C-alpha angles and dihedrals in degrees: 000000000000124000123204132180125228109231126219087259088057092246124137123212113208118219113264091234089057094047091053093046090052091042092232119167132200114284092011116140124247130195116230117198131181117234134179092260098038137290136328120213113199129177113245109227113208126215123246086253092058093045092051095042109133096007092104096047093109090061093052121092108246092237089064097050113110095023114131115256093238091057092051091048089053094050089046093051092050091049093049090048089053092049092050091047090059092059 
């Protein structure tokens, strides 16, 4: 069992041992759910896409920055379809 204290700022510091067991890192997100007997705190595991988000920005043409992913995917699918039709 682990005991934590709620600070005057309404923050909870989780015990180091628990953080290590759960492999939680500083600034990592956790999911907090309400249950009948209390609360459940679970690590939010990000996808590779989320972890790499922004890391490829330097390879993207400035005119494409800020365009929604689904729009880029649609453009890509159309371009691939055109290329395949040529073969």
